[in-house]
N, C-alpha and C positions, 0 to 999 in steps of 0.2 A: 502279323500279316498286313496291318495297315501301313506301317512305316515304309515298306518298299513301294506301295502304291503312291504314297505321298512324295517320296523321293523322285519317282518317275515324273511327277508334276512340278518339280522344282524345289521341293523342301530342302532347306539347309539347316544343319544343326545349330542350336542356340538356346533361346529361352522358350519354355512351354508354359502355358496357362491351362490348368485343368479345372474347368468350371463344373461344379457339382461333383467334386472329387471323392466325396464320401470318405472312406477309410484309406484311400490311396491305392485302389486296385490297379490303376494305370501307371503308377510311379516307377515301379521296378524296371520295366523294359526301357523306359527313357533314361533313368539313372545309369543303367548298365551301359548305355550308349553315349554317355557324357553330356546329357542335357541338363540344364539348370531349370528348376521347376518352381512355380508358384501354384498352390492349390487353394481353391476357395469353395465353400459350401455354406448353405444356410443353417446347417445343424452343428452347433458347438460340440455335441457329443460325438458325432462322426469325426470331426477334426481332432478331438482329443485322442481318439484311437489311432488316427493317422500320425499324430505327434508321437505317440508311444512307439509306433512301428518304425518311423523314419527319422525321428529326432530333428536335428538341425540340417539334415540333408535337403529338406524341402521347406520353403516358406509357406505358412498357412494363414488364411484370412477368412473371417466370417463375412460372407457377402451373398446377396440374392442375385441370381443370374440376370434378372431384369434390371438391376440397378448397379451394375459394375461401374466404379469410378476409374479414371485412368490410373494404372498401377505403375509406380516408379520402380525401376529395376536397379541393377548394381551400380551404374554410374550415370552421370548426366547425359553422356553421349548415348548410352544404351537406352535410357528412358525415352529419348526422342525417337528411337527406332521401333519400339514396341516388340511384341512377341512374334517369333517366327511360326509358332504353332499354338492354336487354341483348340482344346478338346471339350466337347459336351457329349459324353458317352453314357451308356447304360440308362436310358429313359429320361434324361434331363428334359429334352424337348417335349416328351409326352406328358410330363407333369405340369406343363404350361397349358392350362385348360380354358382360359378366358380370351375373349376377343382382344386382339392387340398385344397379347403376351409374346408371341413370336417376334414381332417387330421390335419390342422392347429388348428382348434378349439379343437379337442380332445387332441392334444399334449399340448395345453395351459392349458386345464383342468387337465390333468394328473400331470402337474408340481405343482398344488395346492392341489391335493387330498391326504388325509391321507393314509399312507402305510398300516394301519391296519383297515380293515372294512370300508374304505371310499367308498361311493356310488355316482355315477353320474346318474341323471335322466333327460331325455329329450324326447320331443315329435316330431313326424314327421307327417305332414299332408298326408292323403291318397289320392288316385286317386278319391275316392268318394267325398271327400271334395272339391278338385279342380274342379271337373266337376260340382258340385252344386254351388259353390261360386265364381268361377273365369271364368265360361263359358261365351262366347260372348252373350251379351244380358241380362244376369242376372242383375237384378236391385233390390236394397233393400234400403229403407229409414227408418229413425227413427223419433221420436217425435221432436227432435231438428232440423230437416231439413237436416241432413247429408245424403249424397247419396253414395252408394257403387255400382259400375257398373263393371261387368265382361268384360274383353277385349280380352279373349283368346279362340280360337277354341281348341278343345281337343288336347293337345300336347302329351298325353300318358305318359308312365313311363319315368322318368328322364327328362321330358319336363319342359320348363319355362312357368309360368302362371303369368298373370298380371291383376290387377283390379285397378280402380281409385276411390279414396275417395275424395269427395268434399262437400262443404257446406258453408253457410254464415259465420260461426264462426270458420272455419278452413282453412288452406292453402291447396289448391288442390294438391294432390300428388298421384303417382302411386306406388302401392305395387307390387313388383316383387319377385316372389318366384320360387323355383325349387322343383320338386318332387324327393325325395330320397327313393329308394326301400330298402327293408330289406337286400338284399345281398350287396348293396353298403355301407349301414350303418355299417354292420358287418366287411366288409373289411377295412373301414376307422378306426374303433375301433381297430382292430387287428394291423394295421400298426402303430397306435399310442401307442401300448402297453397296451390297455384296453381290457377286456373280456366282451362280452355281456352275462349278467346273465339272463335276461328275456325280453320278448317283449309282451306287453299287448294291446289288442284292446280297444279303448275308443269310446263310442257313447252315444247319448242321447236317453233315452227310458222311456216312461210313466212319463215324467216330471223330470227325474233324470239322473245322469251319471252312466253308466255301464262300468265296466272293465271286460275284457274277457281274458282267457289264450290262446285263439285261435284267434289271430288278423286276420282281413280280410281287404284287400284294397278296396273291393267292398261294405262291410257292415259298417265298422267303419269310424269315422271321423278322428281319429288320432291313431297312434301307439305309445305307451309309452315304451321307452327303459330304462332298468336299467343296468348299467355297473359298473365295478370296476377293481382294479388292481390284484385281486386274484381270483383263481378258487373257486367256491362256491359248497359246498356239501349239506348236508341236511339242510334246513332252520331252524334257531333257533327261539324258542319262546321268 
């Protein structure tokens, strides 16, 4: 669903950088459409699983989203142009909990973004999601026996939220995330030299995913941001 939205805003197929790629959840739709992909994650274990699934089809690198170095691509000419698309999806931004983290991430991303029509896409969890999934006493289990338990009373906007994931087949660990409001996100983008092009509400409705041009912290599960180095005028077809 995101690719058509990006194409309306000038995205052109080329190289994609998936920051916080995990096991490669976003790879398949891009590979199917002819994209060349570099994936990076702070977890070697996640990358090992991505390597098992995708082999040499995707270049994988161990990197912290806050400390991305300029990544060389296929040729000297392409390296100078950077990535046409950079993704930070599935809570990457929310795992940045300390003051200055967002600015570091966005500055790292900017160093790797194409000067011409490069786009950055990331999502941020809403207060609605945190109140439903991280609230004290929330408990969810799946068929494999894994348990997700919320650990946090409502911390409000800009608050820290925690939940514990445990199970017989996984190591118990606590997920610690921060809520980032729209004003904070836009300030961090601006400080890093990026422009916020659009913010879309994302929620599940009637068994599918819905994107909205009017995002809401109380209705939507996530807000999807699109950013770039340039000021955008009329969307191109």
